[in-house]
C-alpha positions as CSV (number, residue, x, y, z in Angstrom):
1,M,-0.2,-0.1,0.0
2,V,2.9,2.4,0.8
3,R,4.2,2.1,-2.8
4,A,0.9,2.8,-4.2
5,V,0.4,5.9,-2.1
6,A,3.9,7.1,-2.9
7,L,2.9,6.6,-6.6
8,I,-0.3,8.7,-6.2
9,V,1.7,11.5,-4.5
10,A,4.5,11.5,-7.0
11,T,1.9,11.5,-9.9
12,A,0.2,14.6,-8.5
13,V,3.6,16.5,-8.1
14,V,4.7,15.6,-11.5
15,W,1.3,16.7,-12.9
16,L,1.8,20.2,-11.2
17,L,5.3,20.4,-12.8
18,A,4.3,19.5,-16.2
19,G,1.4,22.2,-15.9
20,A,3.6,24.9,-14.5
21,A,6.3,24.2,-17.5
22,G,3.7,24.1,-20.0
23,A,1.8,27.3,-18.9
24,L,4.8,29.3,-19.4
25,G,4.4,28.8,-22.9
26,S,7.8,29.2,-24.4
27,S,9.5,26.5,-26.6
28,W,12.2,26.1,-24.0
29,W,9.7,25.4,-21.4
30,W,7.8,23.0,-23.6
31,L,10.9,21.0,-23.6
32,V,11.1,20.9,-20.0
33,A,7.5,20.0,-19.8
34,A,8.1,16.9,-22.1
35,V,10.1,14.9,-19.2
36,P,7.3,15.1,-16.7
37,T,4.8,14.2,-19.6
38,V,6.8,11.0,-20.3
39,A,6.7,10.2,-16.5
40,L,2.9,10.5,-16.5
41,L,2.6,8.3,-19.3
42,A,4.9,5.6,-17.7
43,A,3.1,6.0,-14.2
44,P,0.2,3.5,-14.9
45,F,2.5,0.8,-15.7
46,L,4.3,0.9,-12.4
47,L,1.2,-0.6,-10.9
48,Y,2.0,-3.9,-12.8
49,P,4.6,-5.1,-10.3
50,I,2.6,-3.5,-7.3
51,S,-0.3,-5.8,-8.3
52,K,1.9,-8.7,-8.6
53,G,1.3,-9.2,-12.4
54,R,-2.3,-8.3,-12.7
55,T,-2.9,-6.0,-15.8
56,G,-6.4,-4.5,-15.1
57,P,-5.3,-1.9,-12.7
58,A,-2.5,-0.6,-15.0
59,W,-4.8,-0.5,-18.0
60,V,-7.5,1.6,-15.9
61,A,-4.9,3.8,-14.8
62,F,-3.6,4.5,-18.3
63,A,-7.0,5.4,-19.5
64,A,-7.4,7.7,-16.4
65,M,-3.9,9.1,-17.3
66,L,-5.0,10.0,-21.0
67,A,-7.8,12.2,-19.6
68,L,-5.6,13.6,-16.9
69,L,-2.7,14.3,-18.9
70,P,-4.4,17.4,-21.1
71,T,-5.6,19.0,-18.0
72,A,-2.0,19.5,-16.7
73,Y,-1.4,22.1,-19.4
74,A,-4.5,24.0,-18.3
75,V,-5.4,23.4,-14.6
76,P,-2.4,24.4,-12.7
77,G,-1.8,27.6,-14.7
78,D,-5.4,28.5,-14.0
79,W,-5.3,27.9,-10.3
80,Y,-2.4,30.2,-10.1
81,M,-3.9,32.9,-12.3
82,R,-7.2,32.7,-10.4
83,Y,-5.5,33.4,-7.0
84,A,-2.7,35.5,-7.9
85,G,-3.5,37.2,-11.3
86,E,-5.0,40.7,-11.3
87,R,-8.1,41.3,-13.5
88,T,-8.2,44.2,-16.0
89,S,-9.9,45.7,-18.9
90,T,-8.1,46.2,-22.2
91,V,-8.2,46.7,-25.9
92,V,-6.7,44.7,-28.7
93,M,-4.0,46.9,-30.5
94,S,-2.7,44.4,-33.2
95,A,-2.4,40.9,-34.0
96,T,0.0,38.7,-35.8
97,C,-0.8,35.2,-37.1
98,S,1.3,32.2,-37.0
99,E,0.0,29.0,-38.7
100,N,0.4,25.6,-37.2
101,R,0.9,22.4,-39.2
102,D,-2.9,22.2,-39.7
103,G,-2.9,25.6,-41.4
104,R,-4.8,26.9,-38.5
105,C,-4.2,30.5,-37.4
106,L,-2.7,31.1,-33.7
107,Y,-3.0,34.9,-33.0
108,N,-0.4,36.8,-31.0
109,Y,-2.2,39.9,-29.5
110,T,-0.8,43.1,-28.3
111,L,-3.0,44.6,-25.7
112,A,-3.2,48.2,-24.5
113,D,-1.6,48.8,-21.1
114,V,-0.8,44.9,-20.7
115,E,2.8,43.3,-20.8
116,G,3.2,40.2,-22.7
117,E,1.3,38.8,-25.7
118,Y,-2.0,37.1,-25.5
119,R,-2.3,34.2,-27.6
120,D,-5.6,32.4,-29.0
121,T,-7.1,30.9,-31.9
122,A,-10.2,33.1,-31.8
123,E,-9.8,36.2,-34.0
124,Y,-10.3,39.5,-32.3
125,P,-10.0,42.6,-34.7
126,P,-8.0,45.7,-33.2
127,G,-10.3,47.8,-31.0
128,T,-12.1,44.7,-29.4
129,P,-12.7,45.3,-25.7
130,L,-11.3,42.1,-23.6
131,E,-11.2,41.3,-19.9
132,V,-8.0,39.7,-19.1
133,V,-6.2,38.5,-16.0
134,T,-2.6,39.3,-15.8
135,D,0.2,37.9,-13.9
136,P,1.6,40.5,-11.6
137,R,5.0,38.6,-11.4
138,G,5.1,38.6,-15.1
139,V,5.8,34.9,-15.4
140,F,2.5,34.0,-17.1
141,G,1.1,35.6,-20.1
142,P,-2.4,37.2,-19.8
143,R,-5.4,35.1,-20.0
144,L,-9.1,35.8,-20.8
145,A,-11.2,36.3,-17.5
146,V,-14.1,34.2,-18.9
147,D,-11.8,31.3,-19.6
148,L,-10.6,31.4,-16.0
149,E,-14.4,31.1,-14.6
150,S,-14.9,27.8,-16.3
151,R,-14.3,24.9,-14.1
152,I,-14.9,22.0,-16.6
153,F,-11.1,21.2,-16.6
154,D,-10.9,21.3,-12.9
155,I,-13.9,18.8,-12.7
156,A,-12.1,16.6,-15.6
157,A,-8.8,16.5,-13.5
158,A,-10.6,15.7,-10.3
159,V,-12.5,12.7,-11.8
160,A,-9.6,11.3,-13.8
161,F,-7.1,11.8,-10.9
162,A,-9.6,9.8,-8.4
163,L,-10.0,7.0,-11.2
164,F,-6.0,6.8,-11.1
165,A,-5.9,6.7,-7.5
166,A,-8.6,4.1,-7.2
167,A,-6.8,1.9,-9.8
168,A,-3.6,2.3,-7.6
169,I,-5.3,1.5,-4.5
170,T,-6.9,-1.6,-6.2
171,A,-3.5,-2.8,-7.4
172,A,-2.2,-2.5,-4.0
173,L,-4.9,-4.7,-2.7
174,L,-4.6,-7.3,-5.3
175,G,-0.9,-7.4,-4.6
176,R,-1.7,-8.8,-1.0
177,T,-3.5,-11.8,-2.5
178,P,-1.4,-14.7,-4.1
179,H,-1.8,-14.3,-7.9
180,Q,-3.8,-17.5,-9.1
181,S,-3.0,-18.7,-12.7
182,W,-6.0,-19.3,-15.2
183,S,-4.6,-22.8,-16.3
184,V,-7.2,-25.6,-16.1
185,P,-6.4,-28.3,-13.6
186,A,-5.6,-31.6,-14.8
187,S,-8.4,-33.9,-14.3
188,R,-8.1,-36.5,-11.5
189,P,-8.1,-40.3,-13.0
190,R,-11.3,-41.8,-12.3
191,M,-11.6,-44.6,-9.8
192,K,-13.0,-48.1,-10.9
193,K,-16.2,-48.9,-9.2
194,R,-16.0,-52.1,-7.3
195,P,-18.6,-54.8,-7.8
196,R,-21.0,-55.1,-5.0
197,R,-20.9,-58.3,-2.9
198,T,-24.0,-60.3,-2.8
């Protein structure tokens, strides 16, 4: 049980690290985020030795991780901006478009009286008023206030992490019981019936 709890705690810490690195947004920090991302994908398979060879908990945990991983790049940064950020009204000054591999435009907006560029796939023409939340320390870029009000990713992260934790605890409980093989036992030889004495 100790190994399962340690894995749950380590997964939560690595998830926060991936979110913090990914939220910084620069290409260098995305490389930093790649290390905890790989660790998160590997975490479910560490349940295999904990459960003494049962594969069920590992696959349940992997499914939970596929849902949990995308939230790492939204939720931790949102938490920080909700509690440490400053809400301000601004206006779009200019925008530049950088196309991704799919040909979709990612806009880099310059906002009035706001440091740092705001990035979004939505198009806002110059002069559009926006409500944004800015980081007073200047580490994270500005975010739309309406995006921070949504709790969908928070709920998804909580459900996925609870499922991962349940799979880890199940693996620990299964590891306490001996692993029975599914081989069919050999049939016993039949005893010959003795004839009745009259």
